[in-house]
DSSP file (Angstrom, degrees, kcal/mol; ACC not computed):
  #  RESIDUE AA STRUCTURE BP1 BP2  ACC     N-H-->O    O-->H-N    N-H-->O    O-->H-N    TCO  KAPPA ALPHA  PHI   PSI    X-CA   Y-CA   Z-CA
    1    1 A M              0   0    0      0, 0.0     2,-0.1     0, 0.0     0, 0.0   0.000 360.0 360.0 360.0 130.4   -3.4   18.3  -11.4
    2    2 A D     >  -     0   0    0      1,-0.1     4,-2.3     4,-0.0     5,-0.2  -0.287 360.0-100.4 -83.1 173.6   -1.7   18.3   -8.0
    3    3 A N  H  > S+     0   0    0      1,-0.2     4,-2.4     2,-0.2     5,-0.1   0.860 119.8  52.5 -62.8 -38.5    1.2   16.1   -7.0
    4    4 A I  H  > S+     0   0    0      2,-0.2     4,-2.0     1,-0.2    -1,-0.2   0.944 111.9  45.4 -64.4 -47.4   -1.0   13.6   -5.1
    5    5 A E  H  > S+     0   0    0      1,-0.2     4,-2.1     2,-0.2    -2,-0.2   0.898 112.9  51.4 -62.9 -39.8   -3.3   13.1   -8.0
    6    6 A N  H  X S+     0   0    0     -4,-2.3     4,-1.9     2,-0.2    -1,-0.2   0.889 106.7  53.8 -64.7 -39.8   -0.3   12.8  -10.4
    7    7 A D  H  X S+     0   0    0     -4,-2.4     4,-1.7     1,-0.2    -1,-0.2   0.915 110.6  46.5 -59.6 -43.4    1.3   10.2   -8.1
    8    8 A F  H  X S+     0   0    0     -4,-2.0     4,-2.9     1,-0.2    -1,-0.2   0.861 106.6  58.7 -67.8 -34.8   -1.9    8.1   -8.2
    9    9 A L  H  X S+     0   0    0     -4,-2.1     4,-2.2     1,-0.2    -1,-0.2   0.908 105.9  49.1 -59.0 -42.3   -2.0    8.5  -12.0
   10   10 A I  H  X S+     0   0    0     -4,-1.9     4,-1.8     2,-0.2    -1,-0.2   0.913 112.5  47.5 -63.5 -43.6    1.4    6.9  -12.3
   11   11 A R  H  X S+     0   0    0     -4,-1.7     4,-2.2     2,-0.2    -2,-0.2   0.885 110.1  53.3 -65.2 -39.1    0.3    4.0  -10.1
   12   12 A Q  H  X S+     0   0    0     -4,-2.9     4,-2.2     1,-0.2    -2,-0.2   0.918 108.8  48.3 -62.9 -43.7   -2.9    3.6  -12.1
   13   13 A K  H  X S+     0   0    0     -4,-2.2     4,-2.3     1,-0.2    -1,-0.2   0.876 109.7  53.6 -64.4 -36.3   -1.0    3.3  -15.3
   14   14 A S  H  X S+     0   0    0     -4,-1.8     4,-2.6     2,-0.2    -2,-0.2   0.907 107.9  49.5 -64.3 -42.9    1.3    0.8  -13.7
   15   15 A I  H  X S+     0   0    0     -4,-2.2     4,-1.9    77,-0.3    -2,-0.2   0.921 110.7  50.7 -61.3 -44.3   -1.7   -1.4  -12.7
   16   16 A C  H  <>S+     0   0    0     -4,-2.2     5,-2.8     1,-0.2     4,-0.4   0.908 111.8  47.0 -61.6 -42.3   -3.1   -1.2  -16.2
   17   17 A E  H ><5S+     0   0    0     -4,-2.3     3,-1.0     3,-0.2    -1,-0.2   0.919 109.1  54.9 -64.1 -43.3    0.3   -2.3  -17.7
   18   18 A K  H 3<5S+     0   0    0     -4,-2.6    -1,-0.2     1,-0.3    -2,-0.2   0.864 118.8  33.0 -58.3 -38.4    0.6   -5.1  -15.1
   19   19 A Y  T 3<5S-     0   0    0     -4,-1.9    -1,-0.3    -5,-0.1    -2,-0.2   0.258 108.6-118.2-105.0  11.1   -2.8   -6.6  -16.1
   20   20 A N  T < 5 +     0   0    0     -3,-1.0     2,-0.3    -4,-0.4    -3,-0.2   0.903  63.9 150.9  53.5  45.5   -2.7   -5.6  -19.8
   21   21 A A      < -     0   0    0     -5,-2.8    -1,-0.2    -6,-0.2     2,-0.1  -0.773  52.2-104.4-107.7 150.1   -5.7   -3.4  -19.4
   22   22 A D        -     0   0    0     -2,-0.3    75,-1.6    76,-0.1     2,-0.4  -0.464  37.0-128.2 -67.8 145.8   -6.8   -0.3  -21.2
   23   23 A F  B     +A   96   0A   0     73,-0.2     2,-0.4    -2,-0.1    73,-0.2  -0.828  29.0 173.6 -99.4 134.4   -6.3    2.9  -19.2
   24   24 A L        -     0   0    0     71,-3.1    -2,-0.0    -2,-0.4     0, 0.0  -0.913  33.3-121.8-140.0 112.8   -9.1    5.4  -18.7
   25   25 A M        -     0   0    0     -2,-0.4    70,-0.1     1,-0.1   -16,-0.0  -0.146  17.0-161.4 -57.8 142.1   -8.3    8.3  -16.4
   26   26 A S        -     0   0    0     65,-0.1    -1,-0.1     4,-0.0    68,-0.1  -0.816  17.6-150.1-123.4  87.5  -10.5    8.9  -13.3
   27   27 A P    >   -     0   0    0      0, 0.0     3,-2.1     0, 0.0    53,-0.3  -0.205  23.1-114.8 -60.2 150.3   -9.8   12.5  -12.2
   28   28 A F  T 3  S+     0   0    0      1,-0.3    53,-2.0    52,-0.2    54,-0.2   0.716 113.3  60.8 -58.4 -23.9  -10.2   13.3   -8.5
   29   29 A N  T 3  S+     0   0    0     51,-0.2    -1,-0.3    50,-0.1     2,-0.2   0.457  84.3 101.5 -87.3   1.0  -13.2   15.6   -9.2
   30   30 A K  S <  S-     0   0    0     -3,-2.1    50,-2.3     1,-0.1     2,-0.3  -0.551  73.5-118.3 -84.2 150.7  -15.3   12.7  -10.7
   31   31 A L  E     +bC  58  79B   0     26,-3.1    28,-2.7    48,-0.2    29,-0.7  -0.625  32.5 176.1 -86.9 145.7  -18.1   11.0   -8.7
   32   32 A I  E     - C   0  78B   0     46,-2.5    46,-2.5    -2,-0.3     2,-0.6  -0.909  35.0-105.0-136.6 166.3  -18.0    7.3   -7.9
   33   33 A G  E     +bC  62  77B   0     28,-3.2    30,-2.6    -2,-0.3     2,-0.4  -0.863  39.2 179.6 -95.7 122.6  -20.3    5.1   -5.9
   34   34 A V  E     -bC  63  76B   0     42,-2.6    42,-2.3    -2,-0.6     2,-1.8  -0.986  31.4-135.7-124.6 131.6  -18.9    4.1   -2.5
   35   35 A A    >>  -     0   0    0     28,-2.6     3,-0.9    -2,-0.4     4,-0.7  -0.627  30.0-178.4 -81.9  83.1  -20.6    1.9    0.1
   36   36 A L  G >4 S+     0   0    0     -2,-1.8     3,-1.2     1,-0.3     4,-0.4   0.857  74.7  55.1 -57.2 -42.0  -19.6    4.2    2.9
   37   37 A K  G >> S+     0   0    0     37,-0.3     3,-1.1     1,-0.3     4,-0.5   0.836 100.5  60.8 -62.8 -31.3  -21.2    2.1    5.7
   38   38 A S  G <4>S+     0   0    0     -3,-0.9     5,-0.9    36,-0.3     3,-0.3   0.751 102.1  53.4 -68.1 -21.3  -19.2   -1.0    4.5
   39   39 A F  G <<5S+     0   0    0     -3,-1.2    -1,-0.3    -4,-0.7    -2,-0.2   0.537  84.7  85.1 -89.5  -7.2  -16.0    1.0    5.3
   40   40 A E  T <45S+     0   0    0     -3,-1.1    -1,-0.2    -4,-0.4    -2,-0.2   0.893 107.2  25.6 -61.7 -39.0  -17.1    1.8    8.9
   41   41 A S  T  <5S-     0   0    0     -4,-0.5    -1,-0.2    -3,-0.3    -2,-0.2   0.462 103.6-136.5 -99.9  -3.7  -15.7   -1.5   10.1
   42   42 A F  T   5 -     0   0    0     -4,-0.2     2,-0.2     1,-0.2    -3,-0.2   0.898  31.4-174.0  47.5  53.2  -13.2   -1.7    7.2
   43   43 A T      < -     0   0    0     -5,-0.9    23,-0.6    22,-0.1    -1,-0.2  -0.543  23.4 -91.7 -74.3 137.5  -13.9   -5.4    6.5
   44   44 A M  S    S+     0   0    0     -2,-0.2    61,-0.1    21,-0.2     2,-0.1  -0.624  88.8  55.2 -91.2 157.2  -11.8   -7.0    3.8
   45   45 A P        -     0   0    0      0, 0.0    21,-2.9     0, 0.0     2,-0.5   0.586  65.8-146.0 -85.0 170.0  -11.6   -7.6    1.0
   46   46 A I  E     -DE  65 104B   0     58,-3.1    58,-2.1    19,-0.2     2,-0.3  -0.855  21.4-166.3 -94.9 131.4  -12.0   -4.3   -0.9
   47   47 A N  E     +DE  64 103B   0     17,-3.1    17,-2.1    -2,-0.5     2,-0.3  -0.891  11.7 175.7-121.2 148.6  -13.9   -4.6   -4.2
   48   48 A G  E     +DE  63 102B   0     54,-2.2    54,-2.4    -2,-0.3     2,-0.3  -0.993   4.0 179.2-149.6 148.5  -14.4   -2.4   -7.1
   49   49 A L  E     -DE  62 101B   0     13,-1.8    13,-2.2    -2,-0.3     2,-0.5  -0.991  16.0-143.3-146.5 152.2  -16.0   -2.5  -10.5
   50   50 A R  E     -D   61   0B   0     50,-1.7    49,-3.1    -2,-0.3    11,-0.2  -0.964  10.0-166.6-125.8 123.2  -16.4   -0.1  -13.4
   51   51 A H        -     0   0    0      9,-2.3    67,-0.2    -2,-0.5     3,-0.1  -0.490  46.1 -71.0 -91.1 168.4  -19.4    0.2  -15.7
   52   52 A P        -     0   0    0      0, 0.0     2,-0.3     0, 0.0    -1,-0.2  -0.271  60.1 -96.4 -58.3 148.2  -19.4    2.2  -19.0
   53   53 A I        +     0   0    0      1,-0.2     3,-0.1    -3,-0.1     6,-0.1  -0.510  43.3 175.9 -69.8 128.4  -19.2    6.0  -18.6
   54   54 A E        +     0   0    0      1,-0.3     2,-0.3    -2,-0.3    -1,-0.2   0.686  61.5   7.1-107.4 -26.3  -22.7    7.5  -18.8
   55   55 A N  S >  S-     0   0    0      3,-0.3     3,-0.6     1,-0.0    -1,-0.3  -0.953  73.1-105.1-152.6 170.1  -22.0   11.1  -18.1
   56   56 A M  T 3  S+     0   0    0     -2,-0.3    -3,-0.0     1,-0.2    -1,-0.0   0.622 112.2  58.5 -76.4 -13.9  -19.2   13.6  -17.6
   57   57 A Q  T 3  S+     0   0    0    -27,-0.1   -26,-3.1     2,-0.0     2,-0.3   0.714 100.2  62.9 -87.2 -21.0  -19.6   13.9  -13.8
   58   58 A S  E <   -b   31   0B   0     -3,-0.6    -3,-0.3   -28,-0.2   -26,-0.2  -0.824  52.6-163.4-114.2 143.5  -19.1   10.2  -13.0
   59   59 A A  E     -     0   0B   0    -28,-2.7   -27,-0.2    -2,-0.3    -1,-0.1   0.479  45.7-130.5 -91.7  -7.3  -16.2    7.8  -13.5
   60   60 A N  E     +     0   0B   0    -29,-0.7    -9,-2.3     1,-0.2     2,-0.3   0.793  54.9 145.3  60.7  35.9  -18.7    5.0  -13.0
   61   61 A W  E     - D   0  50B   0    -30,-0.3   -28,-3.2   -11,-0.2     2,-0.4  -0.765  33.1-161.1 -95.0 147.8  -16.7    3.1  -10.4
   62   62 A Y  E     -bD  33  49B   0    -13,-2.2   -13,-1.8    -2,-0.3     2,-0.4  -0.994  13.4-178.2-130.2 124.4  -18.5    1.2   -7.5
   63   63 A I  E     +bD  34  48B   0    -30,-2.6   -28,-2.6    -2,-0.4     2,-0.3  -0.969   6.9 161.8-130.9 136.7  -16.4    0.4   -4.5
   64   64 A W  E     - D   0  47B   0    -17,-2.1   -17,-3.1    -2,-0.4     2,-0.4  -0.973  30.1-126.9-148.8 162.1  -17.2   -1.5   -1.3
   65   65 A A  E    S- D   0  46B   0    -30,-0.4   -19,-0.2    -2,-0.3     2,-0.2  -0.913  73.0 -18.1-111.1 138.2  -15.6   -3.3    1.7
   66   66 A G  S    S+     0   0    0    -21,-2.9     2,-0.2   -23,-0.6    -2,-0.1  -0.477 116.8  16.8  74.6-135.7  -16.5   -6.9    2.7
   67   67 A E  S    S-     0   0    0     -2,-0.2    -2,-0.2   -23,-0.1     2,-0.2  -0.497  74.1-124.2 -80.8 141.0  -19.8   -8.3    1.4
   68   68 A Y        -     0   0    0     -2,-0.2     2,-0.4    -4,-0.1    -1,-0.1  -0.492  24.7-156.4 -76.4 149.8  -21.8   -6.8   -1.4
   69   69 A S        -     0   0    0     -2,-0.2     5,-0.1     2,-0.1    -1,-0.0  -0.983  21.5-149.0-130.1 144.0  -25.4   -5.8   -0.8
   70   70 A E        +     0   0    0     -2,-0.4    -1,-0.1     4,-0.1     4,-0.0   0.428  56.1 132.9 -85.3  -1.1  -28.3   -5.4   -3.3
   71   71 A D    >   -     0   0    0      1,-0.2     3,-1.8     2,-0.1     4,-0.3  -0.236  64.0-129.4 -54.2 137.9  -29.8   -2.6   -1.0
   72   72 A I  T 3  S+     0   0    0      1,-0.3     3,-0.3     2,-0.1    -1,-0.2   0.767 108.1  45.2 -62.6 -26.7  -30.8    0.4   -3.1
   73   73 A D  T 3  S+     0   0    0      1,-0.2    -1,-0.3     3,-0.0    -2,-0.1   0.114  78.3 109.5-104.6  21.4  -28.9    2.7   -0.8
   74   74 A F  S <  S+     0   0    0     -3,-1.8     2,-0.3    -5,-0.1   -37,-0.3   0.909  76.3  50.3 -62.0 -42.7  -25.8    0.6   -0.5
   75   75 A F        -     0   0    0     -4,-0.3   -40,-0.2    -3,-0.3   -42,-0.1  -0.775  66.6-167.0-102.3 143.0  -23.7    3.1   -2.6
   76   76 A Q  E     -C   34   0B   0    -42,-2.3   -42,-2.6    -2,-0.3     2,-0.3  -0.951  32.6-104.4-121.3 146.3  -23.4    6.8   -2.1
   77   77 A P  E     +C   33   0B   0      0, 0.0     2,-0.3     0, 0.0   -44,-0.2  -0.551  48.2 168.4 -71.8 130.0  -22.0    9.3   -4.5
   78   78 A V  E     -C   32   0B   0    -46,-2.5   -46,-2.5    -2,-0.3     2,-0.2  -0.996  37.4-113.9-141.3 140.6  -18.5   10.5   -3.5
   79   79 A H  E >   -C   31   0B   0     -2,-0.3     3,-2.1   -48,-0.2     4,-0.4  -0.554  31.4-120.1 -72.1 143.3  -15.8   12.4   -5.3
   80   80 A I  G >  S+     0   0    0    -50,-2.3     3,-2.3   -53,-0.3     4,-0.3   0.848 110.1  67.5 -53.3 -37.9  -12.7   10.3   -5.9
   81   81 A E  G >  S+     0   0    0    -53,-2.0     3,-1.3     1,-0.3    -1,-0.3   0.773  89.8  65.1 -57.5 -25.1  -10.5   12.6   -3.9
   82   82 A H  G X> S+     0   0    0     -3,-2.1     4,-1.5     1,-0.3     3,-1.4   0.667  82.4  76.2 -73.8 -15.2  -12.5   11.6   -0.7
   83   83 A L  H <> S+     0   0    0     -3,-2.3     4,-2.0    -4,-0.4    -1,-0.3   0.721  77.2  76.8 -64.2 -19.2  -11.0    8.0   -1.1
   84   84 A L  H <4 S+     0   0    0     -3,-1.3    -1,-0.3    -4,-0.3    -2,-0.2   0.849 107.0  31.0 -58.0 -32.7   -7.8    9.6    0.3
   85   85 A Q  H <4 S+     0   0    0     -3,-1.4    -2,-0.2    -4,-0.2    -1,-0.2   0.752 126.8  42.6 -93.3 -29.3   -9.6    9.4    3.7
   86   86 A I  H  < S-     0   0    0     -4,-1.5    -3,-0.2     1,-0.1    -2,-0.2   0.941 138.2 -23.5 -85.4 -52.2  -11.7    6.3    3.1
   87   87 A C    >X  -     0   0    0     -4,-2.0     3,-1.3    -5,-0.1     4,-0.5  -0.475  57.9-178.3-164.5  79.9   -9.4    3.9    1.3
   88   88 A P  G >4 S+     0   0    0      0, 0.0     3,-1.2     0, 0.0     4,-0.5   0.808  80.0  65.5 -60.3 -32.0   -6.5    5.4   -0.6
   89   89 A K  G >4 S+     0   0    0      1,-0.3     3,-1.3     2,-0.2     4,-0.3   0.837  91.8  64.6 -60.3 -31.3   -5.2    2.1   -1.9
   90   90 A A  G X4 S+     0   0    0     -3,-1.3     3,-1.7     1,-0.3     4,-0.4   0.806  88.3  68.7 -61.6 -29.1   -8.4    1.7   -4.0
   91   91 A I  G X< S+     0   0    0     -3,-1.2     3,-1.3    -4,-0.5    -1,-0.3   0.805  84.7  71.1 -61.4 -28.4   -7.4    4.8   -6.0
   92   92 A N  G <  S+     0   0    0     -3,-1.3     3,-0.3    -4,-0.5   -77,-0.3   0.756 100.8  45.6 -58.4 -24.4   -4.5    2.8   -7.5
   93   93 A Y  G X  S+     0   0    0     -3,-1.7     3,-1.8    -4,-0.3    -1,-0.2   0.493  83.1  95.0 -98.2  -5.8   -7.0    0.8   -9.5
   94   94 A L  T <  S+     0   0    0     -3,-1.3    -1,-0.2    -4,-0.4    -2,-0.1   0.426  70.6  70.6 -76.8   3.4   -9.2    3.6  -10.8
   95   95 A G  T 3  S+     0   0    0     -3,-0.3   -71,-3.1    -4,-0.1    -1,-0.3   0.544  71.9 112.3 -89.0  -8.9   -7.4    3.9  -14.2
   96   96 A L  B <  S-A   23   0A   0     -3,-1.8   -73,-0.2   -73,-0.2     3,-0.1  -0.411  72.5-117.6 -64.5 138.8   -8.8    0.5  -15.3
   97   97 A A    >   -     0   0    0    -75,-1.6     3,-1.4     1,-0.2   -47,-0.2  -0.193  45.1 -67.0 -72.7 166.0  -11.3    0.9  -18.2
   98   98 A P  T 3  S+     0   0    0      0, 0.0   -47,-0.2     0, 0.0    -1,-0.2  -0.223 121.5  41.6 -52.7 142.5  -15.0    0.0  -18.0
   99   99 A G  T 3  S+     0   0    0    -49,-3.1    15,-3.9     1,-0.4     2,-0.3   0.285  90.8 114.5  99.1  -8.2  -15.5   -3.8  -17.7
  100  100 A W  E <   - F   0 113B   0     -3,-1.4   -50,-1.7    13,-0.2    -1,-0.4  -0.688  42.7-170.3 -99.5 151.2  -12.6   -4.2  -15.2
  101  101 A R  E     -EF  49 112B   0     11,-2.6    11,-1.7    -2,-0.3     2,-0.3  -0.899   2.0-164.3-130.2 158.6  -12.9   -5.3  -11.6
  102  102 A F  E     -EF  48 111B   0    -54,-2.4   -54,-2.2    -2,-0.3     2,-0.3  -0.984   6.9-177.6-142.3 158.0  -10.5   -5.5   -8.6
  103  103 A L  E     +EF  47 110B   0      7,-2.2     7,-2.6    -2,-0.3     2,-0.3  -0.962  14.3 162.2-150.1 133.3  -10.3   -7.1   -5.3
  104  104 A F  E     +EF  46 109B   0    -58,-2.1   -58,-3.1    -2,-0.3     2,-0.2  -0.996  13.2 174.3-150.1 156.1   -7.6   -6.8   -2.6
  105  105 A D        -     0   0    0      3,-2.1     3,-0.2    -2,-0.3    -2,-0.0  -0.649  61.6 -67.8-135.9-160.0   -6.9   -7.4    1.0
  106  106 A N  S    S+     0   0    0     -2,-0.2     3,-0.1     1,-0.2    -2,-0.0   0.759 131.9  20.2 -68.1 -23.2   -3.7   -7.1    3.0
  107  107 A N  S    S+     0   0    0      1,-0.1     2,-0.3     0, 0.0    -1,-0.2   0.376 117.3  60.0-125.7   2.3   -2.0  -10.1    1.3
  108  108 A Y        -     0   0    0     -3,-0.2    -3,-2.1     2,-0.0     2,-0.3  -0.974  47.4-176.5-141.4 146.0   -3.9  -10.6   -2.0
  109  109 A E  E     +F  104   0B   0     -2,-0.3     2,-0.4    -5,-0.2    -5,-0.2  -0.990   4.8 176.0-142.4 134.7   -4.7   -8.7   -5.2
  110  110 A D  E     +F  103   0B   0     -7,-2.6    -7,-2.2    -2,-0.3     2,-0.4  -0.996   1.6 178.3-138.4 135.7   -6.8   -9.8   -8.1
  111  111 A V  E     +F  102   0B   0     -2,-0.4     2,-0.3    -9,-0.2    -9,-0.2  -0.998  15.7 159.0-135.7 129.4   -7.7   -7.7  -11.2
  112  112 A W  E     -F  101   0B   0    -11,-1.7   -11,-2.6    -2,-0.4     2,-0.4  -0.989  39.4-111.1-152.8 158.5   -9.8   -9.1  -14.0
  113  113 A F  E     -F  100   0B   0     -2,-0.3     2,-0.4   -13,-0.2   -13,-0.2  -0.765  25.3-172.0 -92.0 134.5  -12.0   -8.2  -17.0
  114  114 A D    >   -     0   0    0    -15,-3.9     3,-2.1    -2,-0.4     4,-0.3  -0.894   9.2-165.8-129.4  98.6  -15.7   -8.9  -16.7
  115  115 A A  G >  S+     0   0    0     -2,-0.4     3,-1.7     1,-0.3     4,-0.3   0.754  83.8  72.4 -58.6 -25.5  -17.6   -8.3  -20.0
  116  116 A N  G >  S+     0   0    0      1,-0.3     3,-1.3     2,-0.2    -1,-0.3   0.781  85.4  67.0 -61.3 -25.6  -20.9   -8.5  -18.1
  117  117 A L  G <  S+     0   0    0     -3,-2.1    -1,-0.3     1,-0.3     3,-0.2   0.709  92.1  61.1 -67.6 -19.0  -20.1   -5.1  -16.6
  118  118 A L  G <  S+     0   0    0     -3,-1.7     2,-0.6    -4,-0.3    -1,-0.3   0.581  95.4  65.2 -83.1  -9.4  -20.4   -3.6  -20.0
  119  119 A N    <         0   0    0     -3,-1.3    -1,-0.2    -4,-0.3    -3,-0.0  -0.621 360.0 360.0-115.0  70.3  -24.1   -4.6  -20.4
  120  120 A I              0   0    0     -2,-0.6    -1,-0.2    -3,-0.2    -2,-0.1   0.434 360.0 360.0-100.4 360.0  -25.9   -2.7  -17.7
């Protein structure tokens, strides 16, 4: 693990402690779903949610900026390390276990457990 990934690991554990959430590591080489087009205009807020882990390649996070869309091609598979260029602050939340969500903008942060995410 390199220094950048280790720095984010420390921040992820801190977020989990702050919200009394279970920690589940999301290594930089894991795939997540990112709504890349939503980040083109970088509309706030930034949202993320985590479903149960289904395979070893995915961390099962879904992240978007602004409004959510039901479009089938809304999310694209991206390695977590690419969030360093897209939205590095989102990486701070990726240690939250399945069932957790986050939302933030420049002045606000919310993190909460949503049991419905466990029933996909």
